[in-house]
N, C-alpha and C positions, 0 to 999 in steps of 0.2 A: 475572558481571555480576549486580547485585542486581535482582531482579524488582520490578516495580511491581504491587501488589495493592490494589484499591479495592473497596468494596461497590458493589452496583448502584446505590444511592442516590447515592454519591459521584459515579459516572460520570454519572449524570443531571444532577447539578448543574454538572459541569465541561463537558459537551458540549451543543451545540445538539441539538434533537430529531432532526434529520437525521443528524448525526454519531453520535449514540447508535445509531440504527437501522442504520447501516452498520458502524461500528466495534465496537459490542458485541453487536449481534443478527444480525450476518453478512448485512446487507442489501446492496443494489447500487443505486448511483444511476443515473439515467437516462444513457444515452450522450450525449455532447456537452454534459452539463450542468455540468461541473466547470471550475474555473478554473485547474487545473494541466495542462491539455493543450497549453498554448503551450510551445514550446521556450525555455528561458532558458539563458543563458550562466553557467557557473561557479556553479551552484546546488547546494545539498545539500537533499534532501527528507527530513524528519523525521516521526516518528509524530505525528499530531494529538493523540493521547492522553497520550504520555509524553515526546515530544521526542527519542526514540532515532533515531540516524542510520540511515537506510534505503536511499536511492538518491542517485546523483550525476547531474548534467545530462549528463556525458559518455557515459552508458549510455542516455539517452533517445532514443527515436525515434518518428516518426509511423507508427502501424500502420493507421490508418483505422478502428480498432474503436470509437472514441468515448470511450475511457478513456486516461488517461497510461499510456504503456508504456516499459518499461526492459528492457535486455538482461541486466542482473545487479544484485544488490544491492551495497551498500558492501563487505560482508564476509559470510563464512559464518556469523557470529554475529549478523548483523543480522536475520535472518528465520527463522521455523520453517515447516515444511511439514506438512500434514495431508491425509489422504484425504478428499474431499468427494463423497458419492454422493447429494446432493440433487438435486432436479428431474429425476430419471431419468437423470442423467449421472455419469460418474466423472471427477473433475477433481483437481487438487492445489491446495489453499487455501494462501495465504501469509498469516501472521500475524506481527505485531511479536514479536520474540524477548524483549523486555523486559516488555511488558504484555499480550500476547494480543490486541492489536487486529486485527481482520479487515481485511487490506489489499486482497485480491483473490485472483487465481488466477494460476498460471504455466502457459504451454503451451509446446509444442516447435516453435512455427512462428515464431520470431524470427529476426532477421539473424544472420549469421556474425560473429564466430567461434564464439560460444556456442550460437546457434540457439534461445535462450530469449526468450520475451515474457512478462514480468511485467506483467499487466494489472491497473492499480491503481485504486482509487476515489479521486478527488480529495479527497473528505471524509475519507479516512484519513491523508493526508499534508499537510504544510505546507512550502512552500519557504523557505529561508533562505539568506543569502549563505554561500558556502562557508567563509569565514573564521570564521564563527560557532561 
């Protein structure tokens, strides 16, 4: 996969200030503030920064966390994982494998069969029709 690399100035021009804070500076949007928390049928969720396919609606579930939650990414090559020890916690950060966009974190308290909960910022993803 060809990586997307842009300068900080380019990202600032392409993204809203809120998206830039979450996607490029590893911020977190307020819970229940995003527009991707609604369950939609046959939807593909792509990276807001580069359009890379990340999640499908069939793995989406209501977690009650206030952020969109998914049980699994589209594929193993869709996301990358990084240890996050910020805020006095030990978590696993999830980023877009193509451009490094901060998506959110993955936890081991999701539904079966995988038991994972990908807790994702709405500002980091964009819903598109699954056929696109």
